[in-house]
VEXPA-390501 format. One record per residue: z, x, y of N, C-alpha, C in turn; chain; residue number from 1; residue in one letter. Coordinates in nm, 4 decimals, always signed. Example, Ala and Ser with C-alpha at 12.3 -4.5 7.8 and 13.67 -1.06 7.14 Angstrom:
PT     n_c3     n_c1     n_c2    ca_c3    ca_c1    ca_c2     c_c3     c_c1     c_c2 kette  nr rest
PT  +0.7800  +1.3190  -0.5690  +0.7800  +1.2300  -0.4500  +0.7800  +1.3200  -0.3300     A   1    A
PT  +0.7080  +1.2850  -0.2250  +0.7140  +1.3670  -0.1060  +0.7870  +1.2900  +0.0030     A   2    S
END
This chain:
PT     n_c3     n_c1     n_c2    ca_c3    ca_c1    ca_c2     c_c3     c_c1     c_c2 kette  nr rest
PT  +0.6102  +0.1078  -2.1973  +0.4956  +0.1548  -2.1212  +0.4043  +0.2431  -2.2047     A   1    X
PT  +0.4328  +0.2567  -2.3336  +0.3555  +0.3499  -2.4155  +0.2095  +0.3096  -2.4274     A   2    X
PT  +0.1803  +0.1804  -2.4094  +0.0414  +0.1359  -2.4221  -0.0351  +0.1480  -2.2919     A   3    X
PT  +0.0321  +0.1957  -2.1867  -0.0303  +0.2063  -2.0556  -0.0676  +0.3508  -2.0261     A   4    X
PT  -0.1757  +0.3674  -1.9504  -0.2231  +0.5007  -1.9120  -0.2291  +0.5106  -1.7605     A   5    X
PT  -0.1698  +0.6165  -1.7052  -0.1717  +0.6394  -1.5610  -0.2768  +0.7432  -1.5280     A   6    X
PT  -0.3648  +0.7082  -1.4362  -0.4735  +0.7959  -1.3924  -0.4551  +0.8268  -1.2437     A   7    X
PT  -0.4665  +0.9540  -1.2084  -0.4556  +0.9942  -1.0683  -0.5899  +1.0504  -1.0218     A   8    X
PT  -0.6409  +0.9917  -0.9144  -0.7706  +1.0310  -0.8596  -0.7522  +1.0758  -0.7158     A   9    X
PT  -0.8259  +1.1775  -0.6767  -0.8139  +1.2319  -0.5416  -0.9486  +1.2290  -0.4692     A  10    X
PT  -0.9423  +1.1859  -0.3445  -1.0596  +1.1911  -0.2585  -1.1824  +1.1260  -0.3188     A  11    X
PT  -1.2896  +1.2026  -0.3289  -1.4179  +1.1495  -0.3755  -1.4121  +1.0970  -0.5180     A  12    X
PT  -1.3129  +1.1411  -0.5967  -1.2996  +1.0899  -0.7336  -1.2746  +0.9397  -0.7353     A  13    X
PT  -1.2145  +0.8887  -0.6292  -1.1807  +0.7456  -0.6227  -1.3059  +0.6591  -0.6277     A  14    X
PT  -1.4169  +0.7126  -0.5796  -1.5420  +0.6347  -0.5763  -1.5807  +0.5844  -0.7146     A  15    X
PT  -1.5443  +0.6575  -0.8182  -1.5796  +0.6168  -0.9535  -1.5061  +0.4938  -1.0025     A  16    X
PT  -1.3967  +0.4565  -0.9342  -1.3185  +0.3390  -0.9743  -1.3031  +0.2400  -0.8592     A  17    X
PT  -1.3971  +0.2421  -0.7662  -1.3865  +0.1529  -0.6504  -1.3836  +0.0062  -0.6912     A  18    X
PT  -1.4695  -0.0323  -0.7841  -1.4752  -0.1739  -0.8222  -1.3447  -0.2188  -0.8867     A  19    X
PT  -1.2878  -0.1340  -0.9740  -1.1619  -0.1700  -1.0394  -1.0511  -0.1833  -0.9366     A  20    X
PT  -1.0467  -0.0910  -0.8415  -0.9435  -0.0955  -0.7384  -0.9635  -0.2148  -0.6458     A  21    X
PT  -1.0875  -0.2391  -0.6077  -1.1170  -0.3525  -0.5200  -1.0815  -0.4851  -0.5871     A  22    X
PT  -1.1205  -0.5009  -0.7114  -1.0935  -0.6266  -0.7818  -0.9437  -0.6508  -0.7973     A  23    X
PT  -0.8687  -0.5444  -0.8232  -0.7243  -0.5602  -0.8362  -0.6610  -0.5981  -0.7034     A  24    X
PT  -0.7040  -0.5334  -0.5954  -0.6515  -0.5682  -0.4628  -0.6802  -0.7148  -0.4300     A  25    X
PT  -0.8014  -0.7590  -0.4558  -0.8384  -0.8982  -0.4274  -0.7504  -0.9943  -0.5084     A  26    X
PT  -0.7295  -0.9622  -0.6346  -0.6533  -1.0517  -0.7231  -0.5061  -1.0576  -0.6847     A  27    X
PT  -0.4434  -0.9414  -0.6636  -0.2991  -0.9382  -0.6358  -0.2686  -0.9901  -0.4963     A  28    X
PT  -0.3516  -0.9537  -0.3996  -0.3234  -0.9919  -0.2617  -0.3562  -1.1374  -0.2299     A  29    X
PT  -0.4073  -1.2115  -0.3255  -0.4218  -1.3568  -0.3040  -0.2855  -1.4251  -0.3035     A  30    X
PT  -0.1879  -1.3610  -0.3664  -0.0542  -1.4194  -0.3746  +0.0189  -1.4049  -0.2407     A  31    X
PT  +0.1239  -1.4850  -0.2245  +0.2143  -1.4713  -0.1121  +0.2789  -1.3322  -0.1174     A  32    X
PT  +0.2958  -1.2647  -0.0036  +0.2770  -1.3143  +0.1325  +0.1429  -1.2782  +0.1979     A  33    X
PT  +0.0511  -1.2161  +0.1212  -0.0736  -1.1697  +0.1843  -0.1795  -1.2785  +0.1953     A  34    X
PT  -0.1915  -1.3636  +0.0926  -0.2837  -1.4786  +0.0991  -0.4257  -1.4349  +0.1361     A  35    X
PT  -0.4697  -1.3278  +0.0750  -0.5928  -1.2590  +0.1129  -0.7153  -1.3209  +0.0458     A  36    X
PT  -0.8068  -1.3687  +0.1263  -0.9358  -1.4182  +0.0772  -1.0298  -1.2981  +0.0701     A  37    X
PT  -1.0233  -1.2290  -0.0429  -1.0876  -1.0982  -0.0522  -1.2383  -1.1026  -0.0691     A  38    X
PT  -1.2999  -0.9902  -0.0381  -1.4438  -0.9728  -0.0597  -1.4702  -0.8262  -0.0918     A  39    X
PT  -1.5708  -0.8007  -0.1728  -1.6077  -0.6637  -0.2061  -1.6490  -0.5871  -0.0801     A  40    X
PT  -1.7132  -0.6550  +0.0136  -1.7580  -0.5892  +0.1363  -1.6382  -0.5342  +0.2141     A  41    X
PT  -1.5366  -0.6170  +0.2325  -1.4157  -0.5726  +0.3023  -1.3516  -0.4577  +0.2268     A  42    X
PT  -1.3441  -0.4698  +0.0953  -1.2773  -0.3691  +0.0146  -1.3461  -0.2333  +0.0243     A  43    X
PT  -1.4759  -0.2327  +0.0178  -1.5487  -0.1058  +0.0240  -1.5269  -0.0367  +0.1584     A  44    X
PT  -1.5243  -0.1146  +0.2650  -1.4997  -0.0563  +0.3970  -1.3585  +0.0000  +0.4042     A  45    X
PT  -1.2609  -0.0757  +0.3550  -1.1213  -0.0311  +0.3574  -1.1025  +0.0942  +0.2721     A  46    X
PT  -1.1539  +0.0933  +0.1508  -1.1294  +0.2018  +0.0572  -1.2093  +0.3277  +0.0894     A  47    X
PT  -1.3116  +0.3153  +0.1716  -1.3923  +0.4314  +0.2079  -1.3081  +0.5389  +0.2762     A  48    X
PT  -1.2043  +0.4974  +0.3481  -1.1154  +0.5940  +0.4126  -1.0535  +0.6870  +0.3091     A  49    X
PT  -1.0141  +0.6328  +0.1942  -0.9526  +0.7129  +0.0889  -1.0562  +0.8009  +0.0193     A  50    X
PT  -1.1756  +0.7474  -0.0021  -1.2815  +0.8241  -0.0676  -1.3194  +0.9465  +0.0163     A  51    X
PT  -1.3225  +0.9299  +0.1470  -1.3671  +1.0377  +0.2356  -1.2575  +1.1398  +0.2660     A  52    X
PT  -1.1350  +1.1105  +0.2269  -1.0231  +1.2000  +0.2570  -0.9916  +1.2873  +0.1350     A  53    X
PT  -1.0145  +1.4184  +0.1408  -0.9867  +1.5041  +0.0247  -0.8388  +1.5067  -0.0147     A  54    X
PT  -0.7499  +1.4710  +0.0776  -0.6051  +1.4767  +0.0502  -0.5475  +1.3401  +0.0136     A  55    X
PT  -0.6331  +1.2449  -0.0147  -0.5846  +1.1129  -0.0565  -0.5568  +1.1123  -0.2064     A  56    X
PT  -0.4827  +1.0110  -0.2492  -0.4516  +0.9935  -0.3909  -0.4544  +0.8451  -0.4240     A  57    X
PT  -0.5215  +0.8112  -0.5334  -0.5156  +0.6759  -0.5889  -0.4581  +0.6856  -0.7289     A  58    X
PT  -0.3569  +0.6068  -0.7546  -0.2901  +0.6031  -0.8851  -0.3301  +0.4715  -0.9515     A  59    X
PT  -0.3975  +0.4790  -1.0638  -0.4393  +0.3596  -1.1360  -0.3671  +0.3515  -1.2693     A  60    X
PT  -0.3269  +0.2319  -1.3071  -0.2620  +0.2102  -1.4365  -0.3537  +0.1232  -1.5211     A  61    X
PT  -0.3797  +0.1698  -1.6423  -0.4730  +0.1019  -1.7319  -0.4016  +0.0512  -1.8564     A  62    X
PT  -0.4355  -0.0697  -1.8960  -0.3990  -0.1238  -2.0263  -0.5302  -0.1406  -2.1016     A  63    X
PT  -0.5614  -0.0452  -2.1846  -0.6936  -0.0434  -2.2457  -0.7993  -0.0215  -2.1393     A  64    X
PT  -0.8967  -0.1136  -2.1339  -1.0045  -0.1026  -2.0358  -0.9743  -0.1770  -1.9066     A  65    X
PT  -0.8554  -0.2369  -1.8969  -0.8209  -0.3186  -1.7799  -0.7302  -0.2422  -1.6845     A  66    X
PT  -0.7676  -0.2421  -1.5564  -0.6831  -0.1829  -1.4534  -0.5800  -0.2879  -1.4129     A  67    X
PT  -0.4529  -0.2607  -1.4431  -0.3480  -0.3606  -1.4200  -0.2539  -0.3241  -1.3056     A  68    X
PT  -0.2721  -0.2036  -1.2511  -0.1881  -0.1607  -1.1406  -0.2528  -0.0481  -1.0641     A  69    X
PT  -0.2166  -0.0344  -0.9377  -0.2719  +0.0737  -0.8562  -0.1863  +0.0956  -0.7328     A  70    X
PT  -0.1940  +0.2169  -0.6812  -0.1243  +0.2513  -0.5582  -0.2028  +0.3620  -0.4892     A  71    X
PT  -0.2005  +0.3647  -0.3557  -0.2770  +0.4647  -0.2821  -0.1908  +0.5300  -0.1750     A  72    X
PT  -0.2323  +0.6508  -0.1345  -0.1604  +0.7256  -0.0321  -0.2548  +0.8291  +0.0283     A  73    X
PT  -0.2371  +0.8570  +0.1563  -0.3088  +0.9648  +0.2235  -0.2308  +1.0063  +0.3474     A  74    X
PT  -0.2524  +1.1268  +0.3994  -0.1822  +1.1671  +0.5207  -0.2120  +1.0712  +0.6352     A  75    X
PT  -0.1092  +1.0359  +0.7104  -0.1287  +0.9432  +0.8216  -0.2315  +0.9966  +0.9209     A  76    X
PT  -0.2378  +1.1278  +0.9370  -0.3329  +1.1879  +1.0301  -0.4779  +1.1590  +0.9915     A  77    X
PT  -0.5004  +1.1155  +0.8670  -0.6355  +1.0853  +0.8199  -0.6537  +0.9370  +0.7896     A  78    X
PT  -0.5557  +0.8556  +0.8280  -0.5646  +0.7104  +0.8095  -0.6318  +0.6473  +0.9310     A  79    X
PT  -0.6467  +0.5159  +0.9262  -0.7103  +0.4441  +1.0361  -0.6215  +0.4310  +1.1576     A  80    X
PT  -0.6831  +0.3930  +1.2676  -0.6111  +0.3823  +1.3942  -0.4993  +0.2788  +1.3880     A  81    X
PT  -0.5180  +0.1716  +1.3102  -0.4149  +0.0687  +1.3021  -0.2843  +0.1249  +1.2480     A  82    X
PT  -0.2940  +0.2202  +1.1549  -0.1742  +0.2804  +1.0991  -0.1176  +0.3881  +1.1912     A  83    X
PT  -0.2040  +0.4618  +1.2576  -0.1587  +0.5741  +1.3395  -0.0956  +0.5321  +1.4723     A  84    X
PT  -0.1561  +0.4343  +1.5394  -0.1200  +0.4080  +1.6783  +0.0268  +0.3721  +1.6997     A  85    X
PT  +0.0884  +0.2900  +1.6155  +0.2303  +0.2582  +1.6382  +0.3199  +0.3818  +1.6360     A  86    X
PT  +0.2836  +0.4807  +1.5561  +0.3622  +0.6039  +1.5506  +0.3371  +0.6900  +1.6738     A  87    X
PT  +0.2147  +0.6940  +1.7191  +0.1858  +0.7652  +1.8439  +0.2642  +0.7014  +1.9594     A  88    X
PT  +0.2621  +0.5684  +1.9635  +0.3290  +0.4974  +2.0731  +0.4796  +0.5196  +2.0736     A  89    X
PT  +0.5377  +0.5417  +1.9552  +0.6825  +0.5594  +1.9463  +0.7239  +0.7064  +1.9416     A  90    X
PT  +0.6276  +0.7957  +1.9645  +0.6595  +0.9370  +1.9785  +0.6758  +1.0148  +1.8492     A  91    X
PT  +0.6293  +0.9613  +1.7382  +0.6389  +1.0321  +1.6109  +0.5264  +1.1346  +1.5971     A  92    X
PT  +0.5527  +1.2369  +1.5189  +0.4515  +1.3365  +1.4844  +0.3735  +1.2857  +1.3640     A  93    X
PT  +0.2523  +1.2358  +1.3859  +0.1777  +1.1778  +1.2738  +0.1370  +1.2848  +1.1730     A  94    X
PT  +0.1374  +1.4104  +1.2141  +0.1028  +1.5178  +1.1229  +0.2075  +1.5456  +1.0173     A  95    X
PT  +0.3237  +1.4822  +1.0275  +0.4319  +1.5023  +0.9305  +0.4476  +1.3854  +0.8346     A  96    X
PT  +0.3625  +1.2838  +0.8466  +0.3840  +1.1565  +0.7763  +0.2780  +1.1336  +0.6697     A  97    X
PT  +0.3210  +1.0890  +0.5527  +0.2314  +1.0432  +0.4467  +0.2310  +0.8914  +0.4498     A  98    X
PT  +0.1136  +0.8332  +0.4488  +0.0985  +0.6882  +0.4631  +0.0656  +0.6252  +0.3283     A  99    X
PT  +0.1524  +0.5347  +0.2859  +0.1331  +0.4635  +0.1595  +0.0490  +0.3385  +0.1851     A 100    X
PT  -0.0632  +0.3277  +0.1146  -0.1514  +0.2134  +0.1354  -0.0985  +0.0854  +0.0729     A 101    X
PT  -0.0830  +0.0820  -0.0578  -0.0389  -0.0396  -0.1257  +0.0144  -0.0063  -0.2633     A 102    X
PT  +0.0911  -0.0994  -0.3190  +0.1317  -0.0963  -0.4592  +0.0936  -0.2304  -0.5196     A 103    X
PT  +0.0179  -0.2254  -0.6271  -0.0354  -0.3469  -0.6887  -0.0028  -0.3484  -0.8369     A 104    X
PT  +0.0497  -0.4606  -0.8836  +0.0729  -0.4783  -1.0260  +0.0457  -0.6230  -1.0636     A 105    X
PT  -0.0282  -0.6434  -1.1702  -0.0426  -0.7791  -1.2208  +0.0944  -0.8294  -1.2673     A 106    X
PT  +0.1166  -0.9572  -1.2527  +0.2489  -1.0154  -1.2746  +0.3056  -0.9830  -1.4133     A 107    X
PT  +0.2227  -0.9848  -1.5173  +0.2719  -0.9630  -1.6532  +0.3219  -0.8217  -1.6775     A 108    X
PT  +0.2927  -0.7301  -1.5860  +0.3310  -0.5905  -1.6059  +0.4409  -0.5458  -1.5092     A 109    X
PT  +0.4986  -0.6404  -1.4374  +0.6073  -0.6062  -1.3463  +0.7393  -0.5964  -1.4227     A 110    X
PT  +0.8331  -0.5250  -1.3646  +0.9625  -0.5083  -1.4279  +0.9665  -0.4011  -1.5349     A 111    X
PT  +0.8656  -0.3135  -1.5389  +0.8609  -0.2068  -1.6394  +0.8811  -0.0676  -1.5777     A 112    X
PT  +0.9166  -0.0627  -1.4514  +0.9387  +0.0663  -1.3879  +0.8176  +0.1252  -1.3198     A 113    X
PT  +0.7060  +0.0533  -1.3192  +0.5846  +0.1083  -1.2589  +0.5956  +0.1162  -1.1067     A 114    X
PT  +0.6648  +0.0204  -1.0457  +0.6825  +0.0255  -0.9007  +0.7577  +0.1506  -0.8592     A 115    X
PT  +0.8619  +0.1861  -0.9349  +0.9368  +0.3093  -0.9085  +0.8462  +0.4303  -0.9299     A 116    X
PT  +0.7658  +0.4270  -1.0356  +0.6741  +0.5375  -1.0643  +0.5764  +0.5588  -0.9496     A 117    X
PT  +0.5259  +0.4498  -0.8925  +0.4344  +0.4622  -0.7782  +0.5021  +0.5370  -0.6631     A 118    X
PT  +0.6260  +0.5010  -0.6335  +0.6970  +0.5692  -0.5258  +0.7181  +0.7169  -0.5593     A 119    X
PT  +0.7568  +0.7464  -0.6816  +0.7803  +0.8857  -0.7210  +0.6542  +0.9697  -0.7059     A 120    X
PT  +0.5414  +0.9169  -0.7505  +0.4169  +0.9933  -0.7447  +0.3688  +1.0107  -0.6006     A 121    X
PT  +0.3866  +0.9074  -0.5178  +0.3431  +0.9202  -0.3783  +0.4355  +1.0142  -0.3005     A 122    X
PT  +0.5635  +1.0114  -0.3295  +0.6557  +1.1043  -0.2644  +0.6268  +1.2484  -0.3085     A 123    X
PT  +0.5891  +1.2671  -0.4352  +0.5494  +1.4002  -0.4818  +0.4226  +1.4457  -0.4099     A 124    X
PT  +0.3327  +1.3524  -0.3848  +0.2105  +1.3819  -0.3090  +0.2474  +1.4319  -0.1702     A 125    X
PT  +0.3417  +1.3648  -0.1048  +0.3845  +1.4061  +0.0286  +0.4434  +1.5466  +0.0253     A 126    X
PT  +0.5323  +1.5710  -0.0690  +0.5949  +1.7039  -0.0777  +0.4901  +1.8115  -0.1046     A 127    X
PT  +0.3927  +1.7800  -0.1902  +0.2884  +1.8764  -0.2215  +0.2044  +1.9142  -0.1015     A 128    X
PT  +0.1941  +1.8241  -0.0049  +0.1176  +1.8502  +0.1167  +0.2055  +1.9026  +0.2297     A 129    X
PT  +0.3348  +1.9190  +0.2025  +0.4255  +1.9659  +0.3057  +0.4594  +1.8612  +0.4101     A 130    X
PT  +0.4469  +1.7322  +0.3737  +0.4782  +1.6226  +0.4654  +0.6214  +1.5761  +0.4400     A 131    X
PT  +0.6923  +1.5449  +0.5464  +0.8359  +1.5205  +0.5336  +0.8769  +1.3744  +0.5431     A 132    X
PT  +0.7860  +1.2883  +0.5879  +0.8180  +1.1466  +0.6057  +0.7166  +1.0621  +0.5306     A 133    X
PT  +0.7649  +0.9599  +0.4610  +0.6778  +0.8635  +0.3939  +0.6901  +0.7298  +0.4656     A 134    X
PT  +0.5784  +0.6604  +0.4788  +0.5780  +0.5343  +0.5532  +0.4809  +0.4359  +0.4906     A 135    X
PT  +0.5189  +0.3100  +0.4928  +0.4280  +0.2017  +0.4547  +0.4609  +0.0808  +0.5401     A 136    X
PT  +0.3706  -0.0152  +0.5438  +0.3969  -0.1361  +0.6200  +0.3809  -0.2590  +0.5320     A 137    X
PT  +0.4524  -0.3633  +0.5687  +0.4496  -0.4891  +0.4949  +0.4267  -0.6035  +0.5926     A 138    X
PT  +0.3532  -0.7028  +0.5457  +0.3174  -0.8150  +0.6330  +0.4409  -0.8998  +0.6650     A 139    X
PT  +0.4447  -0.9503  +0.7872  +0.5501  -1.0416  +0.8309  +0.4953  -1.1835  +0.8342     A 140    X
PT  +0.5501  -1.2686  +0.7509  +0.5135  -1.4102  +0.7498  +0.6374  -1.4919  +0.7872     A 141    X
PT  +0.6216  -1.5987  +0.8634  +0.7384  -1.6801  +0.8991  +0.7973  -1.7507  +0.7775     A 142    X
PT  +0.9295  -1.7647  +0.7769  +0.9966  -1.8312  +0.6652  +0.9487  -1.9733  +0.6466     A 143    X
PT  +0.9067  -2.0367  +0.7565  +0.8650  -2.1769  +0.7485  +0.7168  -2.1927  +0.7163     A 144    X
PT  +0.6498  -2.0848  +0.6799  +0.5069  -2.0930  +0.6478  +0.4867  -2.1930  +0.5332     A 145    X
PT  +0.3887  -2.2826  +0.5439  +0.3730  -2.3872  +0.4418  +0.3385  -2.3349  +0.3029     A 146    X
PT  +0.2877  -2.2132  +0.2933  +0.2501  -2.1597  +0.1624  +0.3572  -2.0673  +0.1036     A 147    X
PT  +0.4693  -2.0541  +0.1694  +0.5755  -1.9684  +0.1160  +0.6374  -2.0345  -0.0074     A 148    X
PT  +0.6353  -1.9684  -0.1234  +0.6944  -2.0273  -0.2435  +0.8472  -2.0353  -0.2281     A 149    X
PT  +0.9080  -2.1441  -0.2697  +1.0536  -2.1580  -0.2540  +1.1321  -2.0524  -0.3311     A 150    X
PT  +1.0732  -1.9979  -0.4375  +1.1446  -1.9000  -0.5206  +1.1167  -1.7553  -0.4783     A 151    X
PT  +1.0423  -1.7387  -0.3691  +1.0012  -1.6034  -0.3297  +1.1197  -1.5159  -0.2906     A 152    X
PT  +1.1234  -1.3946  -0.3447  +1.2236  -1.2945  -0.3083  +1.1487  -1.1719  -0.2562     A 153    X
PT  +1.1702  -1.1319  -0.1320  +1.0988  -1.0155  -0.0782  +1.1435  -0.8865  -0.1460     A 154    X
PT  +1.0660  -0.7815  -0.1252  +1.0938  -0.6525  -0.1883  +1.1906  -0.5658  -0.1078     A 155    X
PT  +1.2498  -0.6189  -0.0024  +1.3327  -0.5385  +0.0874  +1.4428  -0.4620  +0.0133     A 156    X
PT  +1.5118  -0.5281  -0.0773  +1.6226  -0.4637  -0.1471  +1.5727  -0.3495  -0.2351     A 157    X
PT  +1.4597  -0.3692  -0.3000  +1.4011  -0.2637  -0.3828  +1.3638  -0.1433  -0.2973     A 158    X
PT  +1.3004  -0.1681  -0.1833  +1.2607  -0.0583  -0.0949  +1.3840  +0.0153  -0.0415     A 159    X
PT  +1.4877  -0.0590  -0.0066  +1.6100  +0.0038  +0.0437  +1.6738  +0.0927  -0.0637     A 160    X
PT  +1.6716  +0.0489  -0.1888  +1.7262  +0.1310  -0.2974  +1.6479  +0.2598  -0.3155     A 161    X
PT  +1.5212  +0.2575  -0.2796  +1.4386  +0.3777  -0.2872  +1.4613  +0.4690  -0.1678     A 162    X
PT  +1.5477  +0.4306  -0.0752  +1.5796  +0.5156  +0.0390  +1.4992  +0.4863  +0.1633     A 163    X
PT  +1.4292  +0.3728  +0.1665  +1.3469  +0.3378  +0.2829  +1.4248  +0.2467  +0.3769     A 164    X
PT  +1.3995  +0.2628  +0.5066  +1.4621  +0.1758  +0.6051  +1.3532  +0.1056  +0.6855     A 165    X
PT  +1.3791  -0.0184  +0.7153  +1.2848  -0.0941  +0.7969  +1.2940  -0.0460  +0.9406     A 166    X
PT  +1.1779  -0.0281  +1.0042  +1.1712  +0.0207  +1.1419  +1.1058  -0.0869  +1.2282     A 167    X
PT  +1.1841  -0.1860  +1.2750  +1.1260  -0.2984  +1.3481  +1.0595  -0.2581  +1.4786     A 168    X
PT  +1.0860  -0.1348  +1.5235  +1.0223  -0.0881  +1.6459  +0.8814  -0.0329  +1.6213     A 169    X
PT  +0.8429  -0.0191  +1.4930  +0.7108  +0.0343  +1.4595  +0.6314  -0.0764  +1.3904     A 170    X
PT  +0.5486  -0.1422  +1.4670  +0.4745  -0.2596  +1.4189  +0.3268  -0.2421  +1.4498     A 171    X
PT  +0.2426  -0.2814  +1.3561  +0.0992  -0.2814  +1.3783  +0.0439  -0.4167  +1.3358     A 172    X
PT  -0.0881  -0.4292  +1.3327  -0.1497  -0.5499  +1.2777  -0.2771  -0.5115  +1.2049     A 173    X
PT  -0.3000  -0.5790  +1.0955  -0.4242  -0.5675  +1.0206  -0.4853  -0.7072  +1.0137     A 174    X
PT  -0.6155  -0.7130  +1.0082  -0.6843  -0.8424  +1.0084  -0.7554  -0.8653  +0.8754     A 175    X
PT  -0.7402  -0.9865  +0.8237  -0.8151  -1.0294  +0.7060  -0.8175  -1.1821  +0.7062     A 176    X
PT  -0.9119  -1.2431  +0.6352  -0.9133  -1.3896  +0.6254  -0.8124  -1.4392  +0.5224     A 177    X
PT  -0.7327  -1.5385  +0.5605  -0.6439  -1.6019  +0.4641  -0.7262  -1.6830  +0.3643     A 178    X
PT  -0.6629  -1.7193  +0.2543  -0.7300  -1.7975  +0.1504  -0.7931  -1.9228  +0.2112     A 179    X
PT  -0.9202  -1.9444  +0.1787  -0.9914  -2.0619  +0.2273  -1.0527  -2.0444  +0.3644     A 180    X
PT  -1.0331  -1.9285  +0.4282  -1.0878  -1.9040  +0.5606  -1.2018  -1.8022  +0.5530     A 181    X
PT  -1.2861  -1.8015  +0.6543  -1.3984  -1.7083  +0.6593  -1.3854  -1.6078  +0.7726     A 182    X
PT  -1.2918  -1.6311  +0.8627  -1.2736  -1.5440  +0.9788  -1.1428  -1.4660  +0.9638     A 183    X
PT  -1.1495  -1.3355  +0.9892  -1.0302  -1.2521  +0.9843  -0.9420  -1.2781  +1.1060     A 184    X
PT  -0.8130  -1.2840  +1.0840  -0.7168  -1.3000  +1.1935  -0.6099  -1.1922  +1.1800     A 185    X
PT  -0.5545  -1.1429  +1.2909  -0.4555  -1.0342  +1.2845  -0.3233  -1.0809  +1.2251     A 186    X
PT  -0.2641  -0.9965  +1.1435  -0.1345  -1.0233  +1.0810  -0.0380  -0.9116  +1.1219     A 187    X
PT  +0.0806  -0.9443  +1.1724  +0.1777  -0.8404  +1.2078  +0.2309  -0.7713  +1.0822     A 188    X
PT  +0.2467  -0.6406  +1.0922  +0.2942  -0.5587  +0.9803  +0.4023  -0.4646  +1.0328     A 189    X
PT  +0.5174  -0.4662  +0.9685  +0.6283  -0.3800  +1.0083  +0.6409  -0.2629  +0.9115     A 190    X
PT  +0.6675  -0.1439  +0.9661  +0.6760  -0.0236  +0.8841  +0.8156  -0.0016  +0.8273     A 191    X
PT  +0.8165  +0.0641  +0.7112  +0.9359  +0.1149  +0.6458  +0.9179  +0.2653  +0.6307     A 192    X
PT  +1.0276  +0.3418  +0.6496  +1.0201  +0.4863  +0.6503  +1.1246  +0.5498  +0.5594     A 193    X
PT  +1.0904  +0.6664  +0.5074  +1.1877  +0.7513  +0.4388  +1.1625  +0.8952  +0.4798     A 194    X
PT  +1.2671  +0.9629  +0.5263  +1.2612  +1.1039  +0.5591  +1.3021  +1.1825  +0.4339     A 195    X
PT  +1.2077  +1.2514  +0.3738  +1.2348  +1.3222  +0.2494  +1.3321  +1.4391  +0.2678     A 196    X
PT  +1.3485  +1.4853  +0.3884  +1.4404  +1.5971  +0.4140  +1.5861  +1.5524  +0.4081     A 197    X
PT  +1.6085  +1.4252  +0.4375  +1.7458  +1.3749  +0.4469  +1.7806  +1.2819  +0.3330     A 198    X
PT  +1.6835  +1.2504  +0.2506  +1.7092  +1.1596  +0.1406  +1.7277  +1.0161  +0.1820     A 199    X
PT  +1.6861  +0.9819  +0.3083  +1.7008  +0.8447  +0.3553  +1.5931  +0.8168  +0.4564     A 200    X
END
């Protein structure tokens, strides 16, 4: 990893790298299971939440002038309604939760420990803000989906090793157009949680 540089941006600082972050999200999320037909317009609207939040963090990884990885986080209390509402409905204190947006890595740079680094930095962000729970959500696609690659292995085992547990009772939906489509459709997303006070 010596040739890679990690950059941490907070709040309004993220605006300076919006295009790099947007382009990476569009490129990585085209793959299974997200199948995202991305657009700069959608990205700017989505990322504006992080730009406007002084307590947000974007972690970018650079190989020279190329952004090859990124991860984002902000307090759940300052995230969108889609992320907040399932926790409100299930009686959680959203003021105690740090919400992880995404982890993105180009395929050639996976397996170098960057995914673990993203979790470490976001968990440090939570502790620095006095937040005790970390949460993220992942899309649910049916096993029989025609675009599911036969060799696909989900990240569940990796997340479990990091101390996260799947919470099937906490589900939301986000909408985006699948590849080749022009209309956004809702996708179910299930949350994973880690309580930093208990180590699990």
